[in-house]
N, C-alpha and C positions, 0 to 999 in steps of 0.2 A: 465558399463553402468546402469541403474535407471529401475529398474524391473517396468513394468506397473501395477496396482494396480486397482481395481475397484472402483469408484468412492465413496465416502462415507466411507472408511475402511483404515485411516491412515495407514501409516507402521511402525513399531516398530522403525524403524532408525529415522523416522519423528519426531515421539512421546519425545524421547531420545533427539535430536536436539533441539527440543523447550522447554524442560524442562530445559536441562543444560544452554540455552541463559536465561530463565526466572534467573536461580540463578546468572547468570553475569550480568543481568537488573538492579537486584535488589538495588542499590544504585546509578544508573543514571539517572540524570536530561536531559532532553530534552533541548538544549541550542538552543533559535534563536534569533539574533541580527537583531536589526532594522537595515533594510537596503532599496533599492528602488525594483521596481519588475521586472519582467522578468526575463528569464535565461542569459542573458549577463552579463555584468561587474557590470552593477547597482544591482546586488542581488537578490532576488525572492520574499523578503516580503515587503506588503506595509509601508509606514513610518508612519501607526495609527496604534493600535492594538484597539482604538473606536468600530470600528465595530465589532469585536469577545468579547465586553466583556459579552454579554449574552451567552456566550460560558463556560464561567465560571462552571458553573452548570453543563451542560454535561461533561465536563474533569471529574469532583468530580465523577460522576455517574459511565462514565467509568471507572475509575480508579478502582472501587470497583470491576467492572470484569475483571482485569488484572491480571489473573493465570490460574492455570493448565495448557493446552495446549497454552493460547495467555499472559500467565506471563511475559514474555518479553517485552509488549507491555507497554512502559513509557509515562508518560501525559505530555503534553506540558506545559511546565510554561513559560509564560502566553501562551493561545491560541492566534494565530498569523494567517492574513488571506495569504495566500499561492496564488502565481502567476506565476505557470508554463505553460510552453509550450509543443505539441508535435504534433505527426500525430492521425488523427483518421481514421476511418476503410475506409475512400474516398478518403484521403491522404492528406485532408488537415489542414491548422494548428487549434489545438486546445486549449483553453486554459482550465484551472481549472476551472474560471471563469463561462466556460459555463456549466457545472454541476450546477450550483446555482439550490437551490430548492430540491437539490438530496444529502442523506448523502453517501459520495465514499470512498474506500478501494481501495486506490491507491498503485499497487505493480510493482516496478523496477526488471525484469529479464531478464536471456541470456540462450542461447541456450547451450553457456560453462560452467554455473555456474551449478554443481551437485544438489545442495541441491532446487536451481530455480524450476529445471525440476520434481523433488522429490513433491514439494510441487504445481504443477501447476493444478492436478487433482483434489485436495482438493478446490482450488481457482474457479476452473469450479463447480464442485459441490455447493460450498459457493452461487455462482451467479444461479446456477439452482434454490435454494433452496429458495434464499430471495431477487434476483435482482428483482426490477419492477421499476417501479415511482418514488417512494422513497428512491431506493438504487441502487448502482451499482459496484460491480468489479471493478476497470480498471486497469487492468494489461499491462503495457508498458514496449516492448521489446526494447533492448539496444544494441541487437546486430548492430556492423557497415557493409556496406557493401550491398548487397540485400536483398530483402524479401524472399530469397528461402529456408535459412536454418529453420527462426524463420516461414514459413507457413508448410514447411514439419513436424517438429517437435508437432504443433498444431493437422496437420492431424493425425501424426501417432500416437498418444495420444489420440484421442477422445475428444480434449479440443474443445467444438463443442457451447459452452454457452456464453463465452466472446468475446466483442470486439477487432479486433484488434487494438492496437493501439500501436504507432513506436515514438523514439526517435533516428536514426542511428548514431546522433553526438553525444551521450550520453551529451547531453549539460543538461538534466535534470539530470542525474547522479551528474554530476558536482557540480553543483549548490546545492544538499542538500548536497555534502561531503562537500562544502565550508561553510555550514552554520551549520555545526557538525551533518547531521541528518543521514550521510548515511557514513558507514565506509567498507562496502563491498557488496554483493547479496546473497539473494534477501534484498530490504528494503521497510519495506510498513506503507504507512502513512494513518492514518483516517480523515478526514474530513467533517464536518457540512456541512446541508444545506445552510449556509453563505459562506461557501470555507474556512473556519476558521481552521487551525490544531489543532486537538483533541488530539491525540497520535502518537508513531512514532516506529518501531520496526526494529532492522536489524536480520537476520537472519531466516529460516523458520517457521514455524506454521504446524499446523493441523488444516486448514481454515473447515473443513466438520466436526469439531468437536461442542460439545455442549456449550463449554468454547469460542468457535469463535464466535457461533449464537446470545448467551447472552451479549456477548461485544456489536456485532454490534446493536441486540433491545435494547441497553442502548444505543448506540450513536444516533441513529435514532430518540432517546424521548419517546419513546414506552412503 
């Protein structure tokens, strides 16, 4: 069982895992095919990447900060608009487009995923430290079944800054897997204010580290 740890203090195991993931990601490129939109059979990407032409410079900037604890973050080539659907805190359907105007770190996690449990406090700390009108950590739980287990986990670990986002159908994960963006859990995407994919990572990271904060600052264009 994962040992609880104070927010802002990455565990040694998480740091080691993140470092190994960074080495493995060194020669990997994020491949995104141009398909339709939505989580269903039509795919998750908009037909045209024209809307994301302005994101090219952001991708370059973020790539310079993909090092250290977030070295496994790989640039999207090219940046493309994402169209994903999941449940919001009120139980209603949300789309990535609903976060327009806000830089988003989208993370998929599950209670049965050990590395997910390990990094959740760090995601919570990142939201506490940098969350606001221009940035949000959107951690989407993909446990099947009821809300009982994920809510109990968040309460037990004191995760109190993250909104409760859910996709019990695992549709978001399966769509990202189909597009070559997700190979397991956790998986994390960075999207800009226009909902364009900037970069992606498979595996955990110390999101409460200076490296992570620097990467998010670059993604925000500050």
